[in-house]
C-alpha angles and dihedrals in degrees: 000000000000120000129200113244122236123269127213128225126190111250143154125219109216142175115220116180106317097334136076130211145163113256127209136187103226091228090058096060119093110271096254090052093050089083129055115269148079096315093056092045092049093048092053095045090054092047091052094040103247148184092039117168088197090060093227105100087216092157095056150036096275123107101214096253132090087246094059103035095081139122134194132199121192132188139173103280120263089194122092116252093016132107104202143018112224123199122185129200123192108207119213114231103211100023135056094249136119115194114214096172100105151016131264105227092191094055089047086076089066098046098078095054092044089049090051093048091050093052091244091130118071112253091232092067096056117084123215088234125005132044127331108212103214114196109211128195107206098212095192093063101017094239137136120242127182120212116194101207119190115231127197122186089348093303128103109263110223101166123078146113101274111126125207119188109238092036118087102212132046121245140166117302122249116191113210125198121198107205118212092342097188122086116280112253092004130097114260084230100050092196090053090241134103088213128019136186102246112202114203116185113234093009111058145256118291137185102245137181108208113192133171099204113124090345130357104269137180113210121194134173115266092219091056091063093040098258131128095218093238096089124140128213097271091053091066108016093060092054111081091186091056091047091050089050092050092050091049091049088048092051098050091042088055090058093048090048089052094242093121134015098204127047092229091063090073088074091067094041104060100146096060142082105024122213120214139170128219138199137167124271118292133153118268144158117249126223089267091053094255115151114229117191121217093245090055092073141037097219144336124256127184119185137188124225123190090347101312136088108263116243090229124346133306109241093229089050087050088059089050089051093051093046094048091044089055093059117076113236102025118124089247090052095045092050089055091052102272131252129090116329136175098186140010136195110218131188120232130175093277099044133280138324131192120216128177130198137181110222131179141157112262119181092346095310136092118256138177118221096187143356122201137198141151124242136160134223139194141183107242098178136348133191123074141331118217127215134166108276093233098051097096 
């Protein structure tokens, strides 16, 4: 039996924040994969190594976690006053599915440097030394993001002393600004309330703040689901009953937020919304055995991604945290002590993170003009990925 040989596709493997992904220049993809559709999805699935019933992604570039099963496609921007169009695909591990419904805030930190290396940013916008301001059009959610990329001697500077909890080694700091992160023409709080009673059949009724800034997120109080708020991954991810509970909460929250109309639709929309639980500040020990004092943070947040507790915090969920914290009366704001806040430091399983947001009332509703946080990014490997020529 004849077999089709492998093909190779130019690609770069990058870390952005606490995530890793395979980055592509749109024009380097095979022609059939340069447009949205089955061919593109199948190509990305094969690159990452999904679906894998063993859950390991051994035959691909994925790392068997939601943070490492990611793909990015960049192109010269078609939008005025933007440099690059950024499309993010979250690849399922055990199913043949690529979720295009949201952004990855962590990998956003790597978009600017990859765009510069691919000559997608006009040379006139890149200083010999200083900061290159890369204007990103996030094509999944139609939003503008600004990445402030450090430049030394005309090249992207990746090394530095900026430390990010959840990442082992220091690197150069990349400040990322998420402009108007809530959905255009829609309320940042889709139910119209800062706090709702979320009824979840078979589980219970919970107070919940549901917000669309950064990424649609459902926040609930840790104590309402019998948690302290200081849990680490193994406390949640080794408990199938807990994971099923969170998925049920997520699904019914998605209906209440208007993201889906039928509970079964949640199965094909794993990337959004996120579900997270919050609590007030208290001392804890991180997954790397680092001791964090209660007065080092404003609150705790734990968030689930693709059905598992995240090892740190998704970048887009951090935007949601910052936005919700800036609005007095949300569960996030109350967990942080209430009142007016322009920034919070929150604890997560790997450590702490600071996120800022500018919130105000516009036309009778809360809106966030900008959310800011710092990340780092680094090229891990560049060259080509290889996949069987008949896999897409």
